[in-house]
Structures are given as structure tokens and as C-alpha cells.
C-alpha positions in Angstrom: 14.1 -22.8 -15.9 15.0 -26.6 -17.2 14.5 -26.7 -20.7 12.0 -29.6 -19.9 9.8 -27.7 -18.2 10.5 -24.8 -20.8 9.3 -27.6 -23.5 6.1 -28.8 -20.8 5.1 -25.2 -20.5 5.0 -24.5 -24.2 3.2 -27.6 -24.8 0.4 -26.2 -22.0 0.1 -23.0 -23.9 0.0 -24.0 -27.7 -1.7 -27.2 -27.5 -5.4 -25.7 -26.4 -4.9 -23.0 -29.0 -4.4 -25.6 -32.0 -6.9 -28.2 -30.9 -9.6 -25.0 -30.8 -8.3 -24.2 -34.3 -8.7 -28.0 -35.8 -12.0 -27.9 -34.0 -13.0 -24.4 -35.9 -12.0 -25.7 -38.9 -13.2 -29.6 -38.8 -16.4 -29.5 -36.8 -17.5 -32.6 -35.4 -20.8 -34.3 -36.7 -22.4 -33.7 -33.2 -21.6 -30.1 -34.0 -23.2 -29.9 -37.6 -25.7 -31.1 -36.5 -26.7 -29.4 -33.9 -26.3 -26.1 -36.1 -28.3 -27.5 -38.8 -30.8 -27.8 -36.4 -31.0 -24.8 -34.4 -31.1 -22.9 -37.9 -34.1 -24.7 -39.0 -35.9 -24.4 -35.3 -35.2 -20.2 -35.8 -36.5 -20.6 -39.7 -39.6 -22.4 -38.8 -40.0 -19.7 -35.4 -40.5 -22.7 -32.8 -40.6 -22.7 -29.9 -40.1 -25.5 -26.9 -42.5 -26.3 -24.1 -41.3 -29.9 -22.4 -40.3 -31.9 -25.3 -42.3 -30.9 -27.9 -41.8 -28.2 -30.6 -44.8 -25.3 -30.8 -45.8 -23.0 -33.4 -47.6 -19.3 -32.9 -51.1 -19.4 -34.4 -51.1 -16.8 -37.2 -54.9 -15.7 -39.0 -55.2 -13.2 -41.8 -51.3 -12.4 -41.1 -52.4 -11.5 -37.2 -50.4 -12.9 -34.3 -52.5 -14.0 -31.4 -49.8 -14.9 -29.0 -50.9 -18.5 -28.7 -49.2 -21.3 -30.2 -50.0 -25.0 -31.1 -48.1 -28.1 -30.6 -46.6 -29.4 -33.8 -44.2 -32.3 -33.1 -42.3 -33.5 -30.3 -38.7 -32.7 -30.2 -37.2 -36.5 -31.0 -39.4 -36.3 -33.9 -38.2 -32.9 -35.0 -34.4 -34.2 -35.1 -35.4 -37.2 -36.8 -37.2 -35.8 -39.9 -34.6 -33.1 -40.4 -31.7 -35.5 -40.6 -33.7 -37.8 -42.9 -34.6 -34.5 -44.9 -31.2 -33.1 -45.1 -28.9 -33.3 -48.1 -25.7 -31.8 -46.3 -25.2 -34.4 -43.9 -23.3 -37.2 -45.5 -22.5 -39.1 -42.0 -25.9 -40.6 -40.6 -25.7 -40.0 -36.8 -25.2 -43.1 -34.0 -28.0 -43.4 -31.5 -26.0 -42.0 -28.9 -25.7 -38.6 -30.9 -29.4 -38.6 -31.0 -29.5 -38.6 -27.6 -27.3 -36.3 -27.0 -28.9 -33.6 -29.4 -32.5 -34.2 -28.1 -30.9 -33.6 -24.7 -29.2 -30.3 -25.9 -32.5 -29.2 -27.6 -34.7 -29.7 -24.1 -32.7 -28.8 -21.7 -30.3 -25.8 -22.6 -31.4 -22.3 -23.2 -31.1 -21.5 -26.9 -32.1 -18.2 -28.5 -32.7 -19.9 -31.5 -35.0 -22.3 -29.9 -36.4 -20.4 -26.7 -38.9 -22.1 -24.0 -42.6 -21.4 -24.2 -43.7 -19.8 -20.5 -47.6 -19.7 -20.8 -49.6 -17.5 -18.9 -52.8 -19.5 -17.5 -54.8 -16.3 -17.0 -55.1 -15.6 -21.0 -56.8 -17.3 -23.6 -56.5 -16.4 -27.0 -59.8 -16.0 -29.4 -59.9 -15.6 -32.9 -60.7 -11.5 -32.9 -58.7 -10.8 -29.3 -57.4 -12.1 -26.6 -59.4 -12.1 -23.2 -57.6 -11.9 -19.4 -58.9 -14.5 -16.7 -57.7 -12.4 -14.3 -59.2 -9.0 -15.1 -62.0 -9.8 -16.8 -61.0 -7.6 -19.5 -60.9 -8.8 -23.5 -58.8 -7.4 -25.5 -58.9 -6.9 -29.5 -56.3 -7.4 -31.5 -57.8 -4.4 -33.8 -57.4 -2.1 -31.7 -53.6 -3.1 -29.7 -52.9 0.4 -29.7 -55.3 1.5 -27.4 -55.0 -1.4 -25.1 -53.3 1.0 -22.2 -55.7 3.5 -22.7 -58.8 0.7 -22.2 -56.9 -0.7 -19.3 -56.2 2.7 -17.5 -60.5 3.0 -17.7 -60.8 -0.1 -16.3 -58.8 0.2 -14.0 -59.9 3.4 -12.5 -63.6 2.0 -12.3 -62.9 -0.5 -10.2 -60.8 1.7 -8.0 -63.3 3.5 -6.9 -66.1 0.2 -7.1 -65.4 -3.0 -5.0 -62.1 -4.0 -6.1 -60.3 -1.5 -3.5 -57.7 1.1 -4.6 -54.6 -1.3 -5.1 -56.3 -3.3 -7.5 -53.8 -3.0 -10.4 -55.0 -4.0 -14.4 -51.7 -5.5 -16.0 -51.6 -5.9 -19.5 -49.6 -9.2 -21.4 -46.1 -8.2 -22.2 -44.6 -8.9 -26.4 -43.6 -11.8 -25.0 -46.8 -13.5 -23.4 -47.9 -16.5 -24.7 -51.9 -17.6 -23.9 -52.8 -20.7 -22.2 -55.5 -21.8 -25.1 -57.0 -20.5 -28.6 -60.7 -21.1 -28.9 -61.0 -20.8 -33.2 -64.2 -18.5 -32.6 -65.2 -14.3 -32.0 -65.0 -13.3 -28.5 -68.7 -11.6 -28.2 -68.8 -8.7 -25.1 -71.6 -10.8 -22.5 -73.1 -7.3 -22.2 -74.6 -7.1 -25.5 -75.9 -10.9 -25.2 -78.0 -10.3 -22.1 -80.2 -13.4 -23.8 -77.7 -15.9 -24.4 -76.7 -15.0 -20.8 -80.2 -15.8 -19.9 -80.8 -18.9 -21.6 -77.2 -20.3 -20.0 -78.6 -19.2 -16.4 -82.3 -21.4 -17.3 -80.5 -24.5 -18.6 -78.5 -24.3 -15.1 -81.7 -24.0 -13.6 -83.0 -27.0 -15.6 -79.8 -29.6 -14.4 -80.7 -29.1 -10.9 -79.1 -26.0 -9.6 -81.0 -23.9 -6.9 -81.7 -20.1 -8.2 -80.3 -18.6 -5.2 -77.2 -20.8 -5.4 -76.5 -19.7 -9.7 -74.1 -17.1 -8.4 -71.8 -19.6 -6.2 -71.7 -22.4 -8.6 -71.3 -20.2 -11.1 -67.6 -19.0 -8.8 -66.5 -22.4 -7.7 -66.3 -23.0 -11.4 -64.5 -19.4 -12.1 -62.7 -20.3 -9.3 -61.1 -23.2 -11.8 -59.6 -21.3 -14.1 -57.1 -19.3 -11.7 -54.0 -21.1 -10.6 -55.1 -23.3 -7.3 -54.4 -20.7 -4.5 -53.1 -17.8 -6.0 -55.9 -15.5 -5.6 -57.6 -17.1 -2.1 -57.3 -19.8 0.4 -61.1 -20.8 0.6 -60.1 -24.4 -0.2 -63.7 -25.5 -1.4 -64.2 -28.1 -3.9 -67.9 -28.1 -6.1 -69.5 -31.5 -5.8 -72.2 -31.7 -7.8 -74.4 -34.7 -6.6 -76.4 -36.8 -9.4 -78.3 -39.9 -9.3 -76.7 -43.4 -11.1 -78.6 -42.8 -14.1 -77.3 -39.2 -14.9 -74.0 -39.6 -13.4 -72.0 -40.5 -17.0 -73.7 -37.5 -19.0 -72.9 -35.3 -15.9 -69.0 -36.0 -15.8 -68.7 -35.9 -19.6 -70.4 -32.3 -19.4 -68.2 -30.9 -16.7 -65.2 -32.4 -18.7 -66.4 -30.9 -21.9 -66.7 -27.4 -20.5 -63.2 -27.0 -19.0 -61.5 -28.4 -22.0 -62.7 -26.2 -24.0 -61.6 -23.3 -21.9 -58.5 -24.9 -20.4 -57.4 -27.7 -23.7 -57.4 -30.6 -23.5 -53.8 -31.1 -22.0 -54.8 -29.0 -18.7 -57.7 -31.2 -17.5 -57.6 -35.0 -16.1 -60.6 -36.9 -16.0 -59.3 -40.3 -14.0 -60.3 -43.5 -14.2 -63.4 -44.6 -11.9 -61.6 -46.4 -8.6 -59.1 -45.7 -6.3 -56.5 -43.9 -8.0 -52.6 -45.3 -7.8 -49.9 -43.8 -5.8 -48.1 -43.3 -9.4 -50.6 -42.2 -11.0 -50.7 -38.8 -8.2 -48.3 -37.0 -10.6 -50.2 -36.5 -13.9 -53.4 -35.6 -11.7 -51.0 -33.1 -9.9 -49.8 -31.4 -13.3 -53.6 -30.6 -14.6 -55.0 -27.6 -13.7 -58.3 -29.2 -12.9 -59.4 -32.5 -12.2 -63.0 -34.0 -12.6 -63.7 -36.7 -10.3 -66.2 -39.5 -10.1 -68.0 -40.0 -7.3 -69.3 -43.2 -7.7 -68.2 -46.1 -5.8 -64.3 -46.5 -4.5 -63.0 -43.5 -3.1 -60.5 -42.2 -5.6 -58.2 -41.2 -2.7 -56.9 -42.5 0.1 -58.2 -40.6 3.0 -54.6 -38.6 3.6 -54.2 -37.7 0.0 -58.2 -37.0 -0.2 -57.5 -34.6 2.8 -54.5 -33.3 1.5 -56.1 -32.1 -1.9 -58.8 -30.3 -0.5 -57.0 -28.2 2.1 -53.6 -27.3 -0.6 -51.3 -29.3 1.7 -48.2 -31.1 0.6 -48.2 -34.9 -0.3 -45.8 -37.6 -1.1 -45.9 -38.6 -4.4 -44.4 -41.2 -6.2 -43.1 -41.2 -9.7 -43.1 -43.8 -12.5 -39.6 -44.8 -12.1 -41.0 -45.5 -7.9 -39.1 -42.0 -6.9 -40.7 -40.5 -4.3 -40.9 -36.5 -4.0 -42.8 -34.1 -1.8 -45.2 -32.1 -4.1 -47.8 -28.9 -3.8 -51.4 -29.8 -4.7 -51.6 -28.0 -8.0 -54.7 -29.0 -9.6 -58.2 -28.5 -8.6 -61.2 -31.0 -7.8 -64.6 -30.4 -8.8 -66.3 -34.1 -8.2 -69.6 -35.1 -9.6 -71.7 -38.1 -8.8 -74.5 -40.2 -6.7 -72.3 -40.3 -3.5 -69.3 -38.2 -1.8 -67.2 -41.4 -0.8 -65.6 -39.8 2.2 -66.5 -40.1 5.8 -66.9 -36.7 8.0 -64.5 -38.1 10.4 -61.7 -35.2 10.6 -64.1 -32.4 10.1 -63.2 -31.9 6.5 -66.1 -32.5 4.4 -68.4 -29.9 6.1 -66.0 -27.6 5.7 -64.6 -28.1 2.1 -67.1 -29.2 -0.1 -70.1 -27.1 -1.4 -72.7 -29.7 -2.8 -74.8 -28.8 -5.4 -77.6 -31.1 -5.3 -78.5 -32.2 -8.5 -80.4 -35.5 -8.2 -83.4 -34.3 -9.6 -81.9 -34.0 -13.2 -81.9 -36.4 -15.7 -79.2 -37.2 -18.2 -80.6 -35.1 -20.8 -80.5 -31.9 -18.6 -77.1 -32.1 -18.3 -76.5 -33.0 -21.6 -78.4 -29.7 -23.0 -76.6 -27.9 -20.6 -73.3 -28.7 -21.9 -74.3 -28.0 -25.7 -76.0 -24.7 -24.8 -72.9 -24.0 -22.8 -70.0 -25.3 -25.2 -72.3 -23.1 -27.8 -72.0 -19.6 -25.4 -67.9 -20.9 -24.1 -67.3 -17.0 -24.3 -70.6 -16.0 -22.4 -69.4 -18.7 -19.9 -66.2 -18.1 -19.7 -67.1 -14.0 -18.5 -69.4 -15.5 -16.3 -67.6 -17.5 -14.3 -64.5 -15.3 -14.2 -66.2 -12.1 -13.5 -68.1 -14.3 -10.5 -65.3 -14.9 -8.9 -63.1 -12.2 -9.4 -66.0 -10.0 -7.8 -66.0 -12.3 -4.7 -62.0 -12.5 -4.4 -61.3 -9.1 -4.6 -64.1 -8.3 -2.2 -63.2 -10.6 0.5 -60.1 -12.9 -0.5 -59.7 -14.6 2.8 -63.1 -15.6 4.3 -64.3 -17.4 1.3 -67.5 -18.6 0.0 -70.1 -18.8 3.6 -73.8 -19.5 2.2 -75.8 -20.7 4.4 -77.4 -24.1 3.9 -81.2 -23.9 3.7 -81.3 -20.8 1.9 -77.9 -20.3 0.0 -77.1 -16.5 -0.4 -75.3 -16.5 -3.7 -71.7 -16.2 -3.8 -71.6 -14.9 -0.6 -68.8 -14.0 1.4 -69.2 -14.8 5.1 -72.0 -13.7 6.0 -73.4 -16.6 6.2 -73.3 -20.2 8.7 -71.4 -23.2 7.3 -73.9 -25.4 9.1 -72.7 -29.4 7.9 -75.3 -31.5 6.5 -74.3 -34.9 7.2 -71.5 -36.3 5.1 -72.7 -34.3 2.1 -70.9 -30.8 3.5 -72.3 -27.3 2.5 -75.5 -27.9 1.2 -76.8 -25.8 -1.4 
């Protein structure tokens, strides 16, 4: 082998080893900062969701599986760099951006990503499963499996079917919300449940439609199209004077159940295409039906039927997105025509036009005061309906209503207001 080839081959072999040895002996400022940040994140027990840091809520030494947002990743970086005495050189803006990009996009054992289970809600004394209508107390974790087996056996022997399986939260499960109050069993608080029902009657919900009302609101607590293909939107028709109070009531209740970040109340009037992405990221959207329609007709049809839509991001990029948000409409006028037959098949109207603003305010106050019972009532109504006949949906008939019904009634349209109950 010629001499010059031998020399270049030697350089090829040994230079990387020399560089690696140098880098190990003298880490760059970026590497030093990254290691410092990861050590601090691990020590604090932070986890990442989006571009923010979250820490677990611990009550009297008991882990709740719920996490609260503490700060953004960028704010954490700035705070740690400013407080660290070991860092002598201030990093450049480019270096800080690289650190932010690494912490928000690269999987790190010190800063694990937070995967929320939308079917779980933490309370002060335990975890409630929306998907299975079961409460799991922190104080009896060792009996969770025995409880699950008992409930599963009873439901398989009932109307839920022989294939029903009750799955327990895993050790790594993260609940979607924490409600700072004790959870109560509805079976032990029948009087409070009766009060909730009477408040709905006073608001204008018919007695023979109360079960359907619970079912459709309970459906909004689960991910869209997770358990059914009903494509039904509840519409609470109000008077002009009571519209704002009703909107506030429904928004506040869903925010209490799911968390403020998962509920949207778009401003009145037509929603710009660029704003659709923010609605699609929410689990529930409360729409005001008063004046200008919130969506174009094609978006409205896609939203009601669960089809994909073409959405435009803030940067102007177009993409095809599946509709993920439940819609709950409130207001005096359903502002869409029935030209395509989508209203009478997709919208279930609850006539509350005789209710005044005080009726909605009273209903809101009562529900928020018994939010644990309300969550059980709505979840149970929806689960019972889906486990019986998940595909047929909520056929109810129009003049008399049949509760949660499962397709036995005839869906007769009432002008442009959908199924009237």
C-alpha cells in the first residue's frame, strides 16, 4: 500500500476517536446546559405535554395520576439558566432555541411525554372511569382488580354483552382532569340526583326526554366516534333573553368535567377557516345559534357527520383533518337550512324556549354543586345506550319521546329544527 494511502487511512481511523475523547473531556456549552436541564427535570418529576411542563398532583402523600401545568418549557429553560451558578457563560439565542427544540421533540427518560387518558378523571379520594362508570378509591388500590371482576361479571350477565371487558388504569395512566372534591356514589345520594332532574325539568327539558338529554351530554365526555356512529348533535333551543346565560351554563359545566383547555366556546358569528384548527383540538365546542351561522354549510355537514375537512393553519398551510370535537348548540335559532337533509337526521332539539335566564343559572349552580353525580348520570346513560345498540343510535320519535330509545321510534323531522323532544 502506498505511503500516502497508509497515512490517510490512519487519519480516518484515529481522528474520530481523538475528537470523541476531546468532546468527552470538554463538553460544549450546549451539552452542559442540556445535561443540567435534564437533571433538574428528573429531580422535579416533570413530564411534558406539548410545549409545557407538568407535575403530578399529590395529596397527603397519595399520587392521584393527575397532572397540573407548571410552566412552559421555554420558561423553565430561562429560569434554570438564570438560577444556575455552574453556568459561567450565557448561551446564545440560537443555543436556547436548540435546547427548546430538543426538550419538546426528542424522547428523554428524564422528561417523559404525558399521554392523557380522556376516560379517567381524578378526584380527591379516587379515580372515576368514564369509559366504565366505575370509581376506584386510592385507599383500596389492592382491591381494584377484585372490584373490576365483580362489576364485569354483573354487566356481562346484564345488557352489556358477554364480550364486555372492564380494563383498569395502568400504573403509567394519566387522567385528563383533577376535580378538587370528594367523589360520591350516586346510589347513596338519590335525593341530590332527583334535584338535578327537577332542575333540568325547570330549564325546559321534558320529562320523557330527560334520559335522552343525559345520553347525548354523556356522549360528549367520550372521544368522538370512539363508541358509536350516531352523529347526533344536541341543540338546546332558548329564548333570545336566556341565550347568554344558557351558553355560560353549558360551557361552565363541561369545563368543570373535562378541564378548561378541552372546551371551546367560539365567538358569535362565522368562524374563520384559520380558527377551525383550534376548535378541532378541543373535545367539546359550545356553539351559539343566534344570527350568523358559525360554519360554512360544507363545514357544518362535515362536523355533523364526522367527515374530514380541509383546515388551514395559522401559517396558511392546508391539511385534511378529521373532525374530533363534539358539538353542543345553544340559542334561539338553528341557523342552518335542511337542504341536504342533514338537520332532521343529525340534530336533536330540546325545546327550552319557555325557560328564563334564572332557570339556566339555577341549573348551572345545582349541577356544579353535584358535578360528581352529574358525571355519573350522563356517563351511565350513554354507556347503557351504546352497549345495547351502538350502531342504531338514539331514535326517539317526535311527539312523545322515548327516553334514550335505541332505534325503536321513528325519526320524524319538525321543519328545520331536527328531532324535536
